[in-house]
N, C-alpha and C positions, 0 to 999 in steps of 0.2 A: 504494500500500500504506500502510495506516495505521501510525502510530507504534507502536501496540501489536503489530501484526503483525511489524514489524522486530524489536522486542524479543523476541518469541516465537521467531523464527528464530535470533537471536543466542544466546538462552538455551539452546535445544535443541542447537545446534552446540557451544556452550561446554561443556555437560554431557558431550557425547560426547568432546570433547577431554580433559576432566578424567579421564574413565574410561580413555582411552588412555594418558594421562600417568601415572596410578597404576600401570597394568600395566607400562608401560615402565620406570618407576623400580624396581619390584620385581624385574624381570628384570635391570636394570643392577646392582642390589645383588649378584646372584648372579654376574654377569659384568662386573666393573668395567672390564675392558679392551676391551669391545666398543664401538668408536667409532660403529657404526651406531645402537646404542641411545642413545648420548649425543646424536647428531644428532636422533634421533626425539624425545627429551625436549625438546631445545631448540626444535625446530620446533613442537611442541604449545604450548609456552609463548609462543613468538613469535606464533603465530596467534591465541591468546587475547588477547594484548596488542593486536595490530593490529585485531582485530574490536571489542574494547572501545573503543579510541580512535575507530574509524570511527562507532560508534553512540552515542558521547558518554558512555560509562561511564568517566569519568576516574579514579575511585577504583580500579577494577579495573585499568585500564591503568597507572596509576602504581605500584601495588603489584607488578604482574606485571613491570614494567620492571626493578625491582631484582633479582628472581629470575632474569630472563632474562640480566642482566649477569653474574651468578655462573655460570650455565650456559654462557655464552659463553666464560668463562675455563676452564671444565672442558673445553669442546670444543677449545680451543686448547692444552690440556695444561698450563696454568699452575696448575690446582687439581686434585688427585687425587680420584677417587671414593672416598668412605668411607661407613660406616654412619651417621655423624653427619650428613654432607651429605644422604644419602638421607632421613633422618628429617626434617631441616629443610625439604627441598623437598616432602615429603609433607604436612607441616604447612602449607606455603605453599599447596599444592593445596587443602587443607581450608578455609583462610581465603578463598581465591578463591571457593570454592563458597558460603561464608557471605555473601560480598559479593553474589554472584548472587542468593541467596535474599532478601537485604535489598532488592535492586533491584526484586524482584517483590512487595514488601510483607511480607516475613518479618522476623524479629528482627534487630536491628542487631548485628554482630559486635563483639567487644571490640577497640577501636582500639589499646589498649596492647599486646595480644597481637600484632597486626600489626606494630607498630613493633619489638617484641621480636624477632620472626622476622627482620626486616630487619637489625637490629643483630647478631644471632647469625650470620647469613649473612656479613655484612661482616667480623666477627671471624674466622670460619672461613676465609674466602678470603684474608684479609690475613696469617694466621698469627700474629697478635699475641695478647697476653694479654687478660684481661677489661677492658673499657672501658665506663664508664657512659654516656658521651655519644657512642656510635658513630653518626655521621650517614650517611644514605643517600648513595651516590655520585651526584653530579650527572650528568645525561645527557651533557653536553659532555665531562666528564672520562672517563666510561665509554667514549665513542666514541674519544677520544684514546688511552685505554689499550688499547682493542681494536686500534687501528691499529698501535700500538707492538708489541703481541704478534704481530700478523699479519705485519709487515714486518721489524722490526729483529731479531727472534729467528730468522728464517728466512734461509737462504742464497738468493740471487736465483735460482740455478739450480733450486732445489726448488719455486719457485712454479709454479702452474698458470695458464695464460693462457686467457682466454675472450673470444670475440667475440660481442657481444650486438647483435641486430637487433630493435629494439623500436618498435612503432607503435601508440599508443593509438587506440582507436576512439571514436566519440561516446558510446557507453554508459559508457566509462571515466570521463569527466568528469560525465556525468549522474548516476552513482552516487556521486559525491563523491571520485573518484580525485585524488590529489595528486602531480603530477610532481616538485615540489620535494622532497618527502619521499623519493621513489624515488632522485633524484639524490644526496641526502644519504646514503642508505643505501649506494648504490653507492660513493660516495667513501670511506666508512668501511671498505670491504673491503680496500683496499690501494692499489696504484698504478693510476691510471686515465687513459686517454686518450680524449677525446671526439672521434671521427673525423668525426661529423656530428651537427648539432643538429636535433632534430625538434620537433614541436608541444609547447608548454608549456600551452596552454589550448584550449578548444573553438573559439575564433576562429582559431587557427593550424593547423587540421587539414590545410590545403592544403600544409604543409611536408612534406618527405620524412621517412622514419622516422629514429629515433635509431640511431646506430651507435657502439658503445662498446667499447673494449678494456680488460679488467680483468685484473690479475695479483694473485692471492690465494693464501693458503696452504691455504684450504679446498677441499673437493671440489665437484662439480657442484651438489649440493643447497644449498650456501652461496649460490651465485649465484641459484638458483631461488627461495630464500626471499624475496629482495628483491621479487620480482614475484608473490608468492603471492596478493595481492588484485587483481592486474591481469590474470592469465592468461585469465579468462573474457571479458574485455571488450577485449582487445588482441591484436595479432599479435606473436608473440614467438618468436625463434629464438636458442638459445644453442649456440655451436659451440666446442668445445675446440680450442685451437691447439697447435702443435708445442712440446713441452717442451725444456728444456735451453738456451733462449735467453733473453736479457734482454727486459724489457718494451719497451725502445726498439728493439731489433732487430725484434721482431714488428711494432711500429707502423710502422717504416720499410718493412718488406716489404709490409705492407698498403697503404701509400701515404701515411701521415701524416708530417708534418714537424714539427708543433708538438704539445705536450702541455699539458694543463691540468687543473685540479681544479674540481669543482663545489661551491660552498658553499651552494647552494640559493637564493641571492639574485641573484648576478651570473651573466651568461652566460659559460660557460667558453670558453676559446680553442678553436676547432674549425676543421676544414678544410671547405671546401665540397664538395659532391658531385662537381663537375667536377674538382677538384684531386686527388681520390683515385682512383687506378687500381683496376680491379677485382681482387679477390683471385684469385690463380692457381688454376685448377681442380685442379692437382695437389695443392694444399694440402689439399683436402677428401678426396682419395683415399689420401693417404700414411699416415694414422693410422686403422686400423680401430676403435680404441677410441673415437675421436671420433664416428664414425658411430653406434655403439651407444648412446652417451650421448644423441645427438640423437634417435635412434629411441625411446629410453626416455622422453625428455621428451615427445615427440609422443604417445606412447601414454598417458602420464599425463594429458596435456592433453585428449585426445579422450574419455577415459573419463568418461561422464556417468551420473547417476542422478537419480531424482525422489524427493523427500521427500513422503510422503503421511501425513496425519494419521490417528491410530489409529482415531478414530471413523468416518472415511470408509471405512476398510478393514473395520471391523465391519459397517457398513451394506452394503457390497458382499457380504460373507459372508452376511448375512441375505437379501439379494435372490437370491443364487445358491441358497440353501436353498429359497426359495419357488419358484424356477425348477425345481429338482429335484422338488419336490412336484407342481407343475403338469405337468411332463413325465410323471411317473408316472401321473397321472390321464388324460392324453392317451393314453398307451399302453394303459391299461385300457379306455378308451372305444373305441379302434381295435380292440382284441382282441375286445370284445363285439360290435361292429358287423359284423365280418368283411368289411369293404369293402377289397378288395385295393388299390385306388388310394390308400388312406390309409396302408397299411403301410410302404411305402418311405420317404416323408417323415418318418413318425413314428420309424422306426428311425434315420434320419439325425439327427433332433433329439435322440434318446436318446444317440447317439454324441457329438454336439457338446456336449451338456449334461454328459456325463461328463468330457470333456476340459476344459471350462470349470471344472467343480468341482475337478478335480485341480490346475489351474493356480492358481486363487484360493487354494486351501488351501496350496499351496507358497509363495505370497506371504507368508502369515502365519507360515511356518516360519522360525525363527531358530536359528543355531548356539548350543548351550549353553555353548560356550567363553567367551562374553562374561560369563556368570554365574560360571563357574569363576574367571576372572581377578579378578573383584570380591572373591572370598574370600581371595585371597593376602594382601591387606592385613589382613584379619581375623585370619588365622593368624599373620602377623608380629607384630601388636600384642598379641594375646592370649597368645602364647607368651612374649613379653618380660615381660608383666604377671605371668605365673605362674612366671617363672623357669625356663622349659623351652626346650629346643631342638627345634624341629619343622620338618621339611622337607615342603612340600606338593608332591605329584606329581599331574599331571592326565593323563587319557587320554580319547580320544574327543571332543575339543573340537569337532570338525566335526559331531557328531551333532545333527540338527535336531529341534526340538520346537515345538509351537504357541506363539505369542507369549503367549497368555493363560495357558497352563500354566506357562511360564517365569516370568512375573510373580508368579503365586501360589505358586511353588515356592521363592522366595527366602527367606522367613522360616523354613519348616521346615528347609531346608538349613543356614541360619545356626545354628539351635538344635542340630542334629546335630553340626556341626563344633565348636561350643563344648563340647558334651558329650565329644566324642572327645579334645579337648585337655585339658579339666579333669579328667575322670574316667578317661580311658583311658591316655593317654601319661604316663609317669612322668617325674620330674625326672632330670637327667643322672646324679647320684650313685647313685640307686636303680637306674637302667637298667644302669649299670656293674657294680653288685653282682650283678645278674641275668644278667650275661654278654651284655648287649645293647649296641649302639652308643649312645653318649650322645645322639645326635640321633634323635628319633623320626620316623616317616614317616606322613603322612596322605595317603592316595591317594583322589582323586576320579575316577571313571570313568563313562562313558556309552556305551551301545551300543544299536543297534536289534535288537529281537527280534520279528519279525513286524510287527504293527500297534502294537507297544508300544515304549517306550524304558525301558531298565533303567539306573538310576543307583545306583552303589555308593559308600559312604563307608567306607573301610577304614583302620584304624589298627593299629599293631604294639605297642600298649600292654599293660596288665596283663589285659585281658579282663574278662568278667563273672563274678561269683561266683553260681552258680545257687542255692546254699544261702542266701546272704544275701538274694537276691530273694525266695525262698520265705518266709523268716522275716518279712521286711518286709510281704509280702502278707497273711500270717496276722495280723500286728499290726493292719493296716488293715481287717481283716474281709473282704478280697477273696477269700481262700482259706481253706478249712476245714483244720484241722490234720491230719486223716487222709486228705485228698484226694491221690490219686496223679496226678502229671503227668509228661509227658515233658520232656526237657531243653529242647526247642524251645518247648513250651507255657509253661514257666517263664520263658524269655527274653521271650516275648510279654507277660508280666505287667508289664514295665516301661512299657508303654503305658497302664496303668491309672492313674487320677488318684491322686496322693499317694505313688506308689512311686518311691523314689530309692535308688541304690546309694552315694551320697556319704556319707562318714563325718562330714563337717562341712559346714556351709552357707558358701559363699563368695559373693563379689560376682558370680561368673559363673553358678553353678548350685548345685543341691543341695536345693531345697525340694520336689522331686517335682512341680513344675508345669512343664509343657511337652511331655513326651513324649506325653501324651494329646492335647494340642492338635496336635502334629505328625501323629499318626495321623488325627485328625479332618480336618485340612487336606488330607492326601493322599487320603483317601477321598472328599472333596468333589470332587476332580479325577478321580474314578472310578479311582483307583489303589490300590495296596496297599503296605504297608511291613512288612518282616520283619527280625529280628535273628538273627545267628549269631555265636557267640563260643567261644573256647577260652581257658580260664584261663591267664594268663601269656604268651599269644601274640598276643592282639589281638581286635578286634571288627569285624564286617562288618554294615553296615546296607544293605539292598537295597530300593530304591523302584522299583516298576513302574508306569508311567503310559501312558495312551493317547497316540498321536501328536497327536490333535486332539480338541477338545471340540465341534466344530461339526457335522461330518457323518461318519458311520461306516458301514461295511458290516455289515449285520446278517442274522440268520436269523429270518424271520417264522414264528411258530407261532400256534396257536389252541386255546383251551379254551372249549368251547361257542360263545358269540357274541363272546367277548373275544379280541382279538388282542394278542400280545406280541412284542417284538423282543429277541433275544439278541445281544450283540456277537459277530460272526462270528470274531473273532480268538481267542476263548476256546473255541469249539466244536470238539470233536474228532470225534465220530461220533454216529450215531443208531441206536437199537434199538427193536424192538417189545417191549412189556410186556404179557403176557397174564395171565389169572387163574391159570394153571398156575404161572407164574413167581412170583406173589405167594404162592400156597399153599406153594410149595416151601420158602420161608424163614419160614413160619408168621407171616405178617403183619409181619415185620420190614421196615423201610424200607431194604433193601439189594438189590443186583442183582449177579449174577456176570458179569464181563467178562473173558474169557480167564483163568479160574482166579483172578481177583482180585475181592474184594467191594468195591463202592463204595456209599455211602449215597445216597439220593435223596429229593427232596421233590416232592410233587404240587402243581402250581400251583392246581388246583381247590380243594384243601383249604387251601392257604396263604392264598389271597385270598377264601375263602368263596364260591366261585361255585356257585350252586344247580344242581340237575339230576343225572341219573344218568350216571356215567362210562361210556364205551364198553367193549365187551368187549376190544378191542385198543387199547391206548394206545401212545403214542410216547414214548420216553425219549431226551432229548438229553444227551450226556455233555460236560461242560465241564471244562476244566483250569484250576485256580487255583494258581499256583506249582507245588508238587510233588504236589498232591492232585487227585483226580477226584471230581466230584459229578454226580449224575443229576438232571435236571429233567423231570418227567413232564407231558405235554400231550396233548390229543386228536389234533391233526394238526400235521404239519410242512409248511408251505406252500412255503417256498423263500427264496432270497436276496432282500435288500431294501436299497436305498440309503436310509439313515436320516438324516434331518435332525433333530437333537436339539432339542427344545423343553422349556422348563422346565414343571414341573407347576403352578406358581402357589403363592401364599402358603398357601392352605387345605391343600394336600397336601405342604407342604415337609418334613414329618416322616414321610411315608408309608414304612413299612418294606418293603424289597424292590423299590422302584422308584427309578430314577435320572433319569427324564425321560419324554417322550412324543414321538410323531411322527404325521404325517398320512399315511394311505395313499392310493393312487391313486383309490379310490372315495370319498374324503372322510372316512372313518372315522378315529377316533383309535386308535393302538396304543400300549401302555405299554412302556417300555424297562426290562428287568429288571436289578436290581442283584444280580449273581450272588454278590457277596461276602456280602450279607445272607442270601440263600437258602442259601448254603453253611453258614453258621453254624446256620441252622435245621435243615438236614439232619443235621448232626453232632450237634446237641442231641437231635433226635428219635431218632437211632440209639442214642445213649448212654442215653436214658431207656428205650428198648425193651429194652435189655440188662440193666437193673437190676430 
């Protein structure tokens, strides 16, 4: 593997760890007493440091070491979790990210800021006043301090004893594994007895495995952290021993008579394998907790996954799309030929292709919770900047959405969240005067609805002022002064360029730039966005998006010789439309469905398709949010598995179309943009009534 490949792997893993670190820190701020979160934060930082050192990124490793030292003291209970500490570690996380960017050719971070963070962390953990020349704690002193905290402050009876059976494999040394560093890390945990010495290099692999007894104040994960980079290339077993005994008693029971410490340079005093009697079998069965720890470790060790580059996954999706098109052509040919011997294998290929399509699409699906977690930092920092108290609540984090949709959804959601905090949620004193809790709530939720995902951004702020939006729209020339609009239609005006409800321009928002961009970005994803609000109670922004942008189930229809595809998730029902129905409403573009009038648009007219319409047309009723719209075509052919293709540069602005697909006979069918046709139907109906 080339050096650039190593860096790419390291950078990708480091970025994921930084994302996890940020989420864990924000959770820790809400639950400062949660020791599991403290351990999670420490392990993320520890892994980043170890990986950086392994790949030669010394600046990252050195800076991270200072932060890790502080987190280790937090884990030992010597330093309490506070908002100030969380803020500094979050800044450290950002500085590490800047160092990563610089390593890949980005801008160099401010070195002074990095030193300042280290100094502030040192001051915070020491409990001293401000000092100008706060020096980073040397590694040797940090290790000595760690040992003091781990052993001197704990009663011997409260220590946990662990028996480690460790045998490095050839791959461990080939990948740059360092036995001396592992011994040094083990030695820093507490009291250590080396029961048997194993191989120290590739040439001594014929030696038996390492057998080590460790007594430490930490839990099982503290021991496991030492071997975090050796698990995949070594044989490793960690077994918890009986508690309530001293280290020496445990060592003697196992069979050791001498104890020693490893300094990473000299061979520690050890016993030979012959001098150590086997551990009694009863020891393994006396403590059920011990077995569960070991089982948990083995489960974690055996869990494997494969990292695949995004471009390779996109290529796979494209190939599956072509396979779906080819399978449709094969089915069409077999149907026309009427050869019975072809039908069974063709049906089997159709079934397998459908399974393969669903499987590949599921690979691209990611839980939206990863995106939600990223916004917690935004809410925290922005609310502090604006002097507001905001609690972010998330629901439906397990809801899955296409990777491409999630990536393109990030910026619109950021803008909506910023608007909710800046324009919606009031400052604590204003909320108290209104009888509300001083802390505002921002709720992000996601849920599946058919073939769509509905994302809601809900705040309990002051809500929208419909009259203010109306006046602003009239000032901008978007709305005529005498034009009558419903409350919902007025709210939708905030998506027009230049309309803002902010009374003053801030560094966050208020210039009327953004909501139109939000709507445009959502519609490019074939989605829709709507606003609902109650003055004084809050605002809800609802985004509806398709699960995937690659392959959809569609309804194939035809007007003359042109085929169209409608997203099947939006289709409700089909009716015949006759000349009698048209005459009944005096040429108005409406149709009665169960005593309810709905507007419709004729595809023949909308796309200027020549020819005479048939006496009996077909109307497909689609539902968009809470409205029904009719689309009139010549024929409804049936369901169609639709592989979405772009229209190309020439047709990028074509109204009423969102893409194209290839039919089984090789012809091209156009995918209808139902949102655009709905606007046209409503406009025609409005004009016909005036």
